[in-house]
Each structure stands twice: as structure tokens, then as C-alpha cells.
PyMOL Python script that loads the backbone (N, CA, C, O; Angstrom):
from pymol import cmd

cmd.read_pdbstr("""\
ATOM      1  N   UNK A   1      69.401 -57.083 -11.251  1.00  0.00           N
ATOM      2  CA  UNK A   1      69.390 -55.530 -10.886  1.00  0.00           C
ATOM      3  C   UNK A   1      68.630 -54.833 -11.542  1.00  0.00           C
ATOM      4  O   UNK A   1      67.800 -54.136 -10.959  1.00  0.00           O
ATOM      5  N   UNK A   2      68.729 -54.850 -12.966  1.00  0.00           N
ATOM      6  CA  UNK A   2      68.158 -54.114 -14.129  1.00  0.00           C
ATOM      7  C   UNK A   2      66.862 -54.794 -14.667  1.00  0.00           C
ATOM      8  O   UNK A   2      65.997 -54.130 -15.238  1.00  0.00           O
ATOM      9  N   UNK A   3      66.752 -56.180 -14.460  1.00  0.00           N
ATOM     10  CA  UNK A   3      65.632 -56.868 -15.039  1.00  0.00           C
ATOM     11  C   UNK A   3      64.349 -56.189 -15.171  1.00  0.00           C
ATOM     12  O   UNK A   3      63.737 -56.154 -16.238  1.00  0.00           O
ATOM     13  N   UNK A   4      63.938 -55.650 -14.092  1.00  0.00           N
ATOM     14  CA  UNK A   4      62.657 -55.027 -14.116  1.00  0.00           C
ATOM     15  C   UNK A   4      62.483 -53.675 -14.672  1.00  0.00           C
ATOM     16  O   UNK A   4      61.365 -53.167 -14.754  1.00  0.00           O
ATOM     17  N   UNK A   5      63.607 -53.049 -15.077  1.00  0.00           N
ATOM     18  CA  UNK A   5      63.534 -51.700 -15.829  1.00  0.00           C
ATOM     19  C   UNK A   5      62.892 -51.744 -17.143  1.00  0.00           C
ATOM     20  O   UNK A   5      63.519 -52.384 -17.988  1.00  0.00           O
ATOM     21  N   UNK A   6      61.704 -51.175 -17.543  1.00  0.00           N
ATOM     22  CA  UNK A   6      61.287 -51.478 -18.945  1.00  0.00           C
ATOM     23  C   UNK A   6      62.293 -51.035 -19.880  1.00  0.00           C
ATOM     24  O   UNK A   6      63.159 -50.206 -19.600  1.00  0.00           O
ATOM     25  N   UNK A   7      62.176 -51.532 -20.854  1.00  0.00           N
ATOM     26  CA  UNK A   7      63.019 -50.953 -22.095  1.00  0.00           C
ATOM     27  C   UNK A   7      62.507 -49.876 -22.825  1.00  0.00           C
ATOM     28  O   UNK A   7      61.385 -49.978 -23.321  1.00  0.00           O
ATOM     29  N   UNK A   8      63.243 -48.749 -22.977  1.00  0.00           N
ATOM     30  CA  UNK A   8      62.853 -47.681 -23.592  1.00  0.00           C
ATOM     31  C   UNK A   8      62.823 -47.732 -25.061  1.00  0.00           C
ATOM     32  O   UNK A   8      63.839 -48.024 -25.692  1.00  0.00           O
ATOM     33  N   UNK A   9      61.572 -47.428 -25.702  1.00  0.00           N
ATOM     34  CA  UNK A   9      61.426 -47.746 -27.119  1.00  0.00           C
ATOM     35  C   UNK A   9      62.260 -46.851 -28.017  1.00  0.00           C
ATOM     36  O   UNK A   9      62.597 -45.784 -27.503  1.00  0.00           O
ATOM     37  N   UNK A  10      62.599 -47.049 -29.083  1.00  0.00           N
ATOM     38  CA  UNK A  10      63.367 -45.983 -30.103  1.00  0.00           C
ATOM     39  C   UNK A  10      62.304 -45.249 -30.442  1.00  0.00           C
ATOM     40  O   UNK A  10      61.209 -45.755 -30.689  1.00  0.00           O
ATOM     41  N   UNK A  11      62.595 -43.741 -30.489  1.00  0.00           N
ATOM     42  CA  UNK A  11      61.747 -42.864 -30.853  1.00  0.00           C
ATOM     43  C   UNK A  11      61.641 -42.839 -32.481  1.00  0.00           C
ATOM     44  O   UNK A  11      61.056 -41.876 -32.975  1.00  0.00           O
ATOM     45  N   UNK A  12      62.097 -43.697 -33.220  1.00  0.00           N
ATOM     46  CA  UNK A  12      62.001 -43.911 -34.769  1.00  0.00           C
ATOM     47  C   UNK A  12      61.842 -45.256 -35.035  1.00  0.00           C
ATOM     48  O   UNK A  12      62.332 -46.092 -34.276  1.00  0.00           O
ATOM     49  N   UNK A  13      61.152 -45.602 -36.125  1.00  0.00           N
ATOM     50  CA  UNK A  13      60.730 -46.696 -36.883  1.00  0.00           C
ATOM     51  C   UNK A  13      61.370 -46.933 -38.252  1.00  0.00           C
ATOM     52  O   UNK A  13      61.638 -46.007 -39.018  1.00  0.00           O
ATOM     53  N   UNK A  14      61.591 -48.176 -38.509  1.00  0.00           N
ATOM     54  CA  UNK A  14      62.385 -48.572 -39.959  1.00  0.00           C
ATOM     55  C   UNK A  14      61.555 -47.667 -40.865  1.00  0.00           C
ATOM     56  O   UNK A  14      60.363 -47.434 -40.665  1.00  0.00           O
ATOM     57  N   UNK A  15      62.172 -47.244 -41.733  1.00  0.00           N
ATOM     58  CA  UNK A  15      61.613 -46.536 -42.924  1.00  0.00           C
ATOM     59  C   UNK A  15      61.236 -45.060 -42.645  1.00  0.00           C
ATOM     60  O   UNK A  15      60.863 -44.314 -43.550  1.00  0.00           O
ATOM     61  N   UNK A  16      61.339 -44.707 -41.469  1.00  0.00           N
ATOM     62  CA  UNK A  16      60.972 -43.330 -41.071  1.00  0.00           C
ATOM     63  C   UNK A  16      61.873 -42.324 -41.819  1.00  0.00           C
ATOM     64  O   UNK A  16      63.085 -42.485 -41.964  1.00  0.00           O
ATOM     65  N   UNK A  17      61.036 -41.073 -42.367  1.00  0.00           N
ATOM     66  CA  UNK A  17      62.267 -40.264 -43.054  1.00  0.00           C
ATOM     67  C   UNK A  17      62.097 -38.970 -42.018  1.00  0.00           C
ATOM     68  O   UNK A  17      60.961 -38.678 -41.643  1.00  0.00           O
ATOM     69  N   UNK A  18      63.096 -38.301 -41.623  1.00  0.00           N
ATOM     70  CA  UNK A  18      63.198 -37.366 -40.564  1.00  0.00           C
ATOM     71  C   UNK A  18      64.237 -36.364 -40.909  1.00  0.00           C
ATOM     72  O   UNK A  18      65.285 -36.724 -41.445  1.00  0.00           O
ATOM     73  N   UNK A  19      64.002 -35.168 -40.636  1.00  0.00           N
ATOM     74  CA  UNK A  19      65.107 -34.044 -40.626  1.00  0.00           C
ATOM     75  C   UNK A  19      66.037 -34.073 -39.433  1.00  0.00           C
ATOM     76  O   UNK A  19      65.470 -33.972 -38.345  1.00  0.00           O
ATOM     77  N   UNK A  20      67.409 -34.197 -39.422  1.00  0.00           N
ATOM     78  CA  UNK A  20      68.221 -33.993 -38.291  1.00  0.00           C
ATOM     79  C   UNK A  20      69.166 -33.275 -38.643  1.00  0.00           C
ATOM     80  O   UNK A  20      69.417 -32.970 -39.809  1.00  0.00           O
ATOM     81  N   UNK A  21      69.973 -32.831 -37.355  1.00  0.00           N
ATOM     82  CA  UNK A  21      71.162 -32.030 -37.417  1.00  0.00           C
ATOM     83  C   UNK A  21      72.391 -32.998 -36.991  1.00  0.00           C
ATOM     84  O   UNK A  21      72.245 -33.760 -36.035  1.00  0.00           O
ATOM     85  N   UNK A  22      73.534 -32.956 -37.677  1.00  0.00           N
ATOM     86  CA  UNK A  22      74.507 -34.054 -37.358  1.00  0.00           C
ATOM     87  C   UNK A  22      75.456 -33.283 -36.088  1.00  0.00           C
ATOM     88  O   UNK A  22      76.233 -32.368 -36.359  1.00  0.00           O
ATOM     89  N   UNK A  23      75.309 -33.676 -35.027  1.00  0.00           N
ATOM     90  CA  UNK A  23      75.601 -33.127 -33.728  1.00  0.00           C
ATOM     91  C   UNK A  23      77.357 -33.343 -33.537  1.00  0.00           C
ATOM     92  O   UNK A  23      78.029 -32.479 -32.974  1.00  0.00           O
ATOM     93  N   UNK A  24      77.901 -34.485 -34.032  1.00  0.00           N
ATOM     94  CA  UNK A  24      79.023 -34.971 -33.814  1.00  0.00           C
ATOM     95  C   UNK A  24      79.591 -35.997 -34.746  1.00  0.00           C
ATOM     96  O   UNK A  24      78.813 -36.650 -35.442  1.00  0.00           O
ATOM     97  N   UNK A  25      80.972 -36.208 -34.823  1.00  0.00           N
ATOM     98  CA  UNK A  25      81.423 -37.223 -35.586  1.00  0.00           C
ATOM     99  C   UNK A  25      81.974 -38.434 -34.765  1.00  0.00           C
ATOM    100  O   UNK A  25      82.718 -38.242 -33.804  1.00  0.00           O
ATOM    101  N   UNK A  26      81.612 -39.632 -35.145  1.00  0.00           N
ATOM    102  CA  UNK A  26      81.824 -40.938 -34.225  1.00  0.00           C
ATOM    103  C   UNK A  26      83.420 -41.425 -34.558  1.00  0.00           C
ATOM    104  O   UNK A  26      84.112 -40.894 -35.427  1.00  0.00           O
ATOM    105  N   UNK A  27      83.775 -42.329 -33.855  1.00  0.00           N
ATOM    106  CA  UNK A  27      85.347 -42.864 -33.990  1.00  0.00           C
ATOM    107  C   UNK A  27      85.533 -43.301 -35.347  1.00  0.00           C
ATOM    108  O   UNK A  27      86.671 -43.195 -35.804  1.00  0.00           O
ATOM    109  N   UNK A  28      84.523 -43.825 -36.156  1.00  0.00           N
ATOM    110  CA  UNK A  28      84.802 -44.284 -37.301  1.00  0.00           C
ATOM    111  C   UNK A  28      84.548 -43.240 -38.566  1.00  0.00           C
ATOM    112  O   UNK A  28      84.580 -43.623 -39.736  1.00  0.00           O
ATOM    113  N   UNK A  29      84.313 -41.986 -38.205  1.00  0.00           N
ATOM    114  CA  UNK A  29      83.936 -41.023 -39.079  1.00  0.00           C
ATOM    115  C   UNK A  29      82.622 -40.655 -39.501  1.00  0.00           C
ATOM    116  O   UNK A  29      82.383 -39.688 -40.225  1.00  0.00           O
ATOM    117  N   UNK A  30      81.767 -41.450 -39.032  1.00  0.00           N
ATOM    118  CA  UNK A  30      79.969 -41.314 -39.283  1.00  0.00           C
ATOM    119  C   UNK A  30      79.664 -40.267 -38.513  1.00  0.00           C
ATOM    120  O   UNK A  30      80.131 -40.060 -37.393  1.00  0.00           O
ATOM    121  N   UNK A  31      78.739 -39.469 -39.196  1.00  0.00           N
ATOM    122  CA  UNK A  31      77.814 -38.636 -38.410  1.00  0.00           C
ATOM    123  C   UNK A  31      77.081 -39.143 -37.281  1.00  0.00           C
ATOM    124  O   UNK A  31      76.660 -40.298 -37.352  1.00  0.00           O
ATOM    125  N   UNK A  32      76.852 -38.424 -36.203  1.00  0.00           N
ATOM    126  CA  UNK A  32      75.838 -38.673 -35.167  1.00  0.00           C
ATOM    127  C   UNK A  32      74.910 -37.728 -34.809  1.00  0.00           C
ATOM    128  O   UNK A  32      75.288 -36.638 -34.379  1.00  0.00           O
ATOM    129  N   UNK A  33      73.555 -38.041 -34.946  1.00  0.00           N
ATOM    130  CA  UNK A  33      72.494 -37.149 -34.577  1.00  0.00           C
ATOM    131  C   UNK A  33      71.773 -37.820 -33.631  1.00  0.00           C
ATOM    132  O   UNK A  33      71.905 -39.026 -33.426  1.00  0.00           O
ATOM    133  N   UNK A  34      70.950 -37.041 -32.990  1.00  0.00           N
ATOM    134  CA  UNK A  34      69.952 -37.497 -31.835  1.00  0.00           C
ATOM    135  C   UNK A  34      68.764 -37.142 -31.803  1.00  0.00           C
ATOM    136  O   UNK A  34      68.584 -35.927 -31.891  1.00  0.00           O
ATOM    137  N   UNK A  35      67.725 -37.898 -31.690  1.00  0.00           N
ATOM    138  CA  UNK A  35      66.106 -37.665 -31.459  1.00  0.00           C
ATOM    139  C   UNK A  35      65.668 -38.018 -30.033  1.00  0.00           C
ATOM    140  O   UNK A  35      65.404 -39.178 -29.717  1.00  0.00           O
ATOM    141  N   UNK A  36      65.599 -36.992 -29.184  1.00  0.00           N
ATOM    142  CA  UNK A  36      65.171 -37.400 -28.084  1.00  0.00           C
ATOM    143  C   UNK A  36      66.245 -38.047 -27.115  1.00  0.00           C
ATOM    144  O   UNK A  36      65.964 -38.818 -26.197  1.00  0.00           O
ATOM    145  N   UNK A  37      67.380 -37.665 -27.420  1.00  0.00           N
ATOM    146  CA  UNK A  37      68.443 -38.194 -26.893  1.00  0.00           C
ATOM    147  C   UNK A  37      68.768 -39.952 -27.430  1.00  0.00           C
ATOM    148  O   UNK A  37      69.548 -40.707 -26.849  1.00  0.00           O
ATOM    149  N   UNK A  38      68.113 -40.233 -28.411  1.00  0.00           N
ATOM    150  CA  UNK A  38      68.503 -41.317 -28.999  1.00  0.00           C
ATOM    151  C   UNK A  38      69.448 -41.257 -30.180  1.00  0.00           C
ATOM    152  O   UNK A  38      69.288 -40.447 -31.094  1.00  0.00           O
ATOM    153  N   UNK A  39      70.498 -42.190 -30.135  1.00  0.00           N
ATOM    154  CA  UNK A  39      71.578 -41.921 -31.177  1.00  0.00           C
ATOM    155  C   UNK A  39      71.236 -42.468 -32.427  1.00  0.00           C
ATOM    156  O   UNK A  39      70.741 -43.593 -32.495  1.00  0.00           O
ATOM    157  N   UNK A  40      71.492 -41.654 -33.604  1.00  0.00           N
ATOM    158  CA  UNK A  40      71.201 -42.322 -34.806  1.00  0.00           C
ATOM    159  C   UNK A  40      72.573 -41.952 -35.669  1.00  0.00           C
ATOM    160  O   UNK A  40      72.984 -40.802 -35.824  1.00  0.00           O
ATOM    161  N   UNK A  41      73.128 -43.012 -36.139  1.00  0.00           N
ATOM    162  CA  UNK A  41      74.392 -43.026 -36.933  1.00  0.00           C
ATOM    163  C   UNK A  41      74.245 -42.789 -38.380  1.00  0.00           C
ATOM    164  O   UNK A  41      73.684 -43.644 -39.065  1.00  0.00           O
ATOM    165  N   UNK A  42      74.715 -41.667 -38.926  1.00  0.00           N
ATOM    166  CA  UNK A  42      74.597 -41.353 -40.337  1.00  0.00           C
ATOM    167  C   UNK A  42      75.640 -41.257 -41.302  1.00  0.00           C
ATOM    168  O   UNK A  42      76.036 -40.098 -41.427  1.00  0.00           O
ATOM    169  N   UNK A  43      76.290 -42.194 -42.118  1.00  0.00           N
ATOM    170  CA  UNK A  43      77.529 -42.203 -42.636  1.00  0.00           C
ATOM    171  C   UNK A  43      77.343 -41.038 -43.666  1.00  0.00           C
ATOM    172  O   UNK A  43      76.307 -40.546 -44.114  1.00  0.00           O
ATOM    173  N   UNK A  44      78.674 -40.743 -43.910  1.00  0.00           N
ATOM    174  CA  UNK A  44      78.885 -39.459 -45.037  1.00  0.00           C
ATOM    175  C   UNK A  44      78.138 -38.159 -44.683  1.00  0.00           C
ATOM    176  O   UNK A  44      77.460 -37.479 -45.453  1.00  0.00           O
ATOM    177  N   UNK A  45      78.351 -37.966 -43.558  1.00  0.00           N
ATOM    178  CA  UNK A  45      78.034 -36.621 -43.248  1.00  0.00           C
ATOM    179  C   UNK A  45      78.950 -35.900 -42.377  1.00  0.00           C
ATOM    180  O   UNK A  45      79.895 -36.471 -41.832  1.00  0.00           O
ATOM    181  N   UNK A  46      78.674 -34.533 -42.216  1.00  0.00           N
ATOM    182  CA  UNK A  46      79.800 -33.782 -41.620  1.00  0.00           C
ATOM    183  C   UNK A  46      79.052 -32.945 -40.337  1.00  0.00           C
ATOM    184  O   UNK A  46      77.944 -32.411 -40.382  1.00  0.00           O
ATOM    185  N   UNK A  47      79.920 -32.988 -39.266  1.00  0.00           N
ATOM    186  CA  UNK A  47      79.260 -32.143 -38.194  1.00  0.00           C
ATOM    187  C   UNK A  47      78.569 -30.407 -38.586  1.00  0.00           C
ATOM    188  O   UNK A  47      79.194 -29.526 -39.175  1.00  0.00           O
ATOM    189  N   UNK A  48      77.451 -30.328 -38.169  1.00  0.00           N
ATOM    190  CA  UNK A  48      76.824 -29.141 -38.488  1.00  0.00           C
ATOM    191  C   UNK A  48      75.925 -29.181 -39.636  1.00  0.00           C
ATOM    192  O   UNK A  48      75.221 -28.236 -39.993  1.00  0.00           O
ATOM    193  N   UNK A  49      75.988 -30.366 -40.215  1.00  0.00           N
ATOM    194  CA  UNK A  49      75.178 -30.486 -41.429  1.00  0.00           C
ATOM    195  C   UNK A  49      73.646 -30.880 -41.119  1.00  0.00           C
ATOM    196  O   UNK A  49      73.426 -31.739 -40.265  1.00  0.00           O
ATOM    197  N   UNK A  50      72.647 -30.292 -41.768  1.00  0.00           N
ATOM    198  CA  UNK A  50      71.344 -30.554 -41.697  1.00  0.00           C
ATOM    199  C   UNK A  50      70.844 -31.544 -42.907  1.00  0.00           C
ATOM    200  O   UNK A  50      70.934 -31.173 -44.077  1.00  0.00           O
ATOM    201  N   UNK A  51      70.335 -32.771 -42.568  1.00  0.00           N
ATOM    202  CA  UNK A  51      69.830 -33.578 -43.479  1.00  0.00           C
ATOM    203  C   UNK A  51      68.650 -34.571 -43.453  1.00  0.00           C
ATOM    204  O   UNK A  51      68.382 -35.129 -42.389  1.00  0.00           O
ATOM    205  N   UNK A  52      68.068 -34.774 -44.354  1.00  0.00           N
ATOM    206  CA  UNK A  52      66.673 -35.673 -44.176  1.00  0.00           C
ATOM    207  C   UNK A  52      67.315 -37.019 -44.417  1.00  0.00           C
ATOM    208  O   UNK A  52      68.064 -37.277 -45.359  1.00  0.00           O
ATOM    209  N   UNK A  53      66.921 -37.891 -43.411  1.00  0.00           N
ATOM    210  CA  UNK A  53      67.533 -39.156 -43.387  1.00  0.00           C
ATOM    211  C   UNK A  53      66.454 -40.227 -43.329  1.00  0.00           C
ATOM    212  O   UNK A  53      65.410 -39.884 -42.775  1.00  0.00           O
ATOM    213  N   UNK A  54      66.532 -41.549 -43.839  1.00  0.00           N
ATOM    214  CA  UNK A  54      65.692 -42.694 -43.846  1.00  0.00           C
ATOM    215  C   UNK A  54      66.275 -43.622 -42.826  1.00  0.00           C
ATOM    216  O   UNK A  54      67.370 -44.153 -43.013  1.00  0.00           O
ATOM    217  N   UNK A  55      65.549 -43.827 -41.736  1.00  0.00           N
ATOM    218  CA  UNK A  55      66.180 -44.928 -40.928  1.00  0.00           C
ATOM    219  C   UNK A  55      66.088 -46.380 -41.569  1.00  0.00           C
ATOM    220  O   UNK A  55      65.016 -46.881 -41.908  1.00  0.00           O
ATOM    221  N   UNK A  56      67.053 -46.867 -41.672  1.00  0.00           N
ATOM    222  CA  UNK A  56      67.175 -48.263 -42.414  1.00  0.00           C
ATOM    223  C   UNK A  56      67.719 -49.494 -41.501  1.00  0.00           C
ATOM    224  O   UNK A  56      67.879 -50.615 -41.983  1.00  0.00           O
ATOM    225  N   UNK A  57      67.971 -49.208 -40.235  1.00  0.00           N
ATOM    226  CA  UNK A  57      68.466 -50.299 -39.152  1.00  0.00           C
ATOM    227  C   UNK A  57      68.203 -49.833 -37.817  1.00  0.00           C
ATOM    228  O   UNK A  57      68.526 -48.665 -37.601  1.00  0.00           O
ATOM    229  N   UNK A  58      67.696 -50.476 -36.888  1.00  0.00           N
ATOM    230  CA  UNK A  58      67.609 -50.291 -35.587  1.00  0.00           C
ATOM    231  C   UNK A  58      68.087 -51.336 -34.717  1.00  0.00           C
ATOM    232  O   UNK A  58      67.512 -52.423 -34.659  1.00  0.00           O
ATOM    233  N   UNK A  59      69.175 -51.042 -33.997  1.00  0.00           N
ATOM    234  CA  UNK A  59      70.047 -51.979 -33.172  1.00  0.00           C
ATOM    235  C   UNK A  59      69.927 -51.451 -31.723  1.00  0.00           C
ATOM    236  O   UNK A  59      70.779 -50.622 -31.401  1.00  0.00           O
ATOM    237  N   UNK A  60      69.073 -51.773 -30.865  1.00  0.00           N
ATOM    238  CA  UNK A  60      69.000 -51.516 -29.623  1.00  0.00           C
ATOM    239  C   UNK A  60      69.039 -50.167 -29.261  1.00  0.00           C
ATOM    240  O   UNK A  60      67.998 -49.519 -29.370  1.00  0.00           O
ATOM    241  N   UNK A  61      70.280 -49.511 -28.757  1.00  0.00           N
ATOM    242  CA  UNK A  61      70.374 -48.371 -28.461  1.00  0.00           C
ATOM    243  C   UNK A  61      70.582 -47.312 -29.364  1.00  0.00           C
ATOM    244  O   UNK A  61      70.579 -46.146 -28.971  1.00  0.00           O
ATOM    245  N   UNK A  62      70.765 -47.624 -30.566  1.00  0.00           N
ATOM    246  CA  UNK A  62      71.159 -46.835 -31.859  1.00  0.00           C
ATOM    247  C   UNK A  62      70.518 -47.349 -32.965  1.00  0.00           C
ATOM    248  O   UNK A  62      70.191 -48.531 -33.071  1.00  0.00           O
ATOM    249  N   UNK A  63      70.304 -46.384 -33.900  1.00  0.00           N
ATOM    250  CA  UNK A  63      69.784 -46.654 -35.088  1.00  0.00           C
ATOM    251  C   UNK A  63      70.733 -46.057 -36.189  1.00  0.00           C
ATOM    252  O   UNK A  63      71.592 -45.194 -36.009  1.00  0.00           O
ATOM    253  N   UNK A  64      70.409 -46.686 -37.367  1.00  0.00           N
ATOM    254  CA  UNK A  64      71.287 -46.000 -38.444  1.00  0.00           C
ATOM    255  C   UNK A  64      70.341 -45.495 -39.613  1.00  0.00           C
ATOM    256  O   UNK A  64      69.276 -46.045 -39.895  1.00  0.00           O
ATOM    257  N   UNK A  65      70.823 -44.453 -40.218  1.00  0.00           N
ATOM    258  CA  UNK A  65      70.068 -43.643 -41.398  1.00  0.00           C
ATOM    259  C   UNK A  65      70.829 -43.492 -42.428  1.00  0.00           C
ATOM    260  O   UNK A  65      72.046 -43.530 -42.250  1.00  0.00           O
ATOM    261  N   UNK A  66      70.321 -43.295 -43.686  1.00  0.00           N
ATOM    262  CA  UNK A  66      70.853 -42.929 -44.801  1.00  0.00           C
ATOM    263  C   UNK A  66      70.370 -41.607 -45.269  1.00  0.00           C
ATOM    264  O   UNK A  66      69.164 -41.367 -45.220  1.00  0.00           O
ATOM    265  N   UNK A  67      71.292 -40.649 -45.763  1.00  0.00           N
ATOM    266  CA  UNK A  67      70.837 -39.253 -46.167  1.00  0.00           C
ATOM    267  C   UNK A  67      69.978 -39.708 -47.627  1.00  0.00           C
ATOM    268  O   UNK A  67      70.238 -40.556 -48.481  1.00  0.00           O
ATOM    269  N   UNK A  68      68.955 -38.829 -47.495  1.00  0.00           N
ATOM    270  CA  UNK A  68      68.278 -38.757 -48.806  1.00  0.00           C
ATOM    271  C   UNK A  68      68.151 -37.544 -49.230  1.00  0.00           C
ATOM    272  O   UNK A  68      67.728 -37.425 -50.380  1.00  0.00           O
ATOM    273  N   UNK A  69      68.440 -36.417 -48.526  1.00  0.00           N
ATOM    274  CA  UNK A  69      68.495 -34.984 -48.886  1.00  0.00           C
ATOM    275  C   UNK A  69      69.338 -34.298 -48.089  1.00  0.00           C
ATOM    276  O   UNK A  69      69.342 -34.504 -46.875  1.00  0.00           O
ATOM    277  N   UNK A  70      70.215 -33.333 -48.714  1.00  0.00           N
ATOM    278  CA  UNK A  70      70.869 -32.559 -47.673  1.00  0.00           C
ATOM    279  C   UNK A  70      70.084 -31.246 -47.581  1.00  0.00           C
ATOM    280  O   UNK A  70      69.459 -30.789 -48.538  1.00  0.00           O
ATOM    281  N   UNK A  71      70.153 -30.643 -46.333  1.00  0.00           N
ATOM    282  CA  UNK A  71      69.293 -29.418 -45.939  1.00  0.00           C
ATOM    283  C   UNK A  71      70.288 -28.285 -45.976  1.00  0.00           C
ATOM    284  O   UNK A  71      69.909 -27.113 -45.957  1.00  0.00           O
ATOM    285  N   UNK A  72      71.360 -28.576 -46.021  1.00  0.00           N
ATOM    286  CA  UNK A  72      72.429 -27.444 -45.814  1.00  0.00           C
ATOM    287  C   UNK A  72      73.223 -27.518 -44.549  1.00  0.00           C
ATOM    288  O   UNK A  72      73.414 -28.577 -43.951  1.00  0.00           O
ATOM    289  N   UNK A  73      73.654 -26.417 -44.185  1.00  0.00           N
ATOM    290  CA  UNK A  73      74.538 -26.281 -42.936  1.00  0.00           C
ATOM    291  C   UNK A  73      73.695 -25.600 -41.810  1.00  0.00           C
ATOM    292  O   UNK A  73      72.681 -24.940 -42.036  1.00  0.00           O
ATOM    293  N   UNK A  74      74.268 -25.852 -40.468  1.00  0.00           N
ATOM    294  CA  UNK A  74      73.597 -25.158 -39.534  1.00  0.00           C
ATOM    295  C   UNK A  74      73.706 -23.716 -39.556  1.00  0.00           C
ATOM    296  O   UNK A  74      73.108 -23.039 -38.721  1.00  0.00           O
TER     297      UNK A  74
END
""", "prot")
cmd.dss("prot")
cmd.show_as("cartoon", "prot")
cmd.util.cbc("prot")
cmd.orient("prot")
């Protein structure tokens, strides 16, 4: 049923450095940011925080980033 649907590519690449806003906190306490609807998990962040992150893993429908600079609160 879904075999012919094209895979949507992630809007980020390994090593990208981007500014994001943490929109929510996940079940395990990690921050969740989104880029064009694509989920990025960012550990050690709080909801409303603005941070510069570096993408260090891409796993299908989600990516993982690490904070390289805090940009303050929203």
C-alpha cells in the first residue's frame, strides 16, 4: 500500500549547525524541536529554550542534535 510513496528526505544533514526552539519535552525528558515538521531530539534542553545545535545522528523520521550554544529563552 505504501511501497510507491516516495520517502521524504530529512531537511537536515549530519553535521548541520542550526538554530532551533525547543517546542516540547518528550517522554524521556529530552527537548523536541522541529524543522519543516521534521522532529529533532535535543537532550539537556527545556521547553521554550532557543539553542544552536549540531546534528549528530539521523534515524529515519527523527534526528538527534547536541547543543553547541544557548541562545536564550523564547
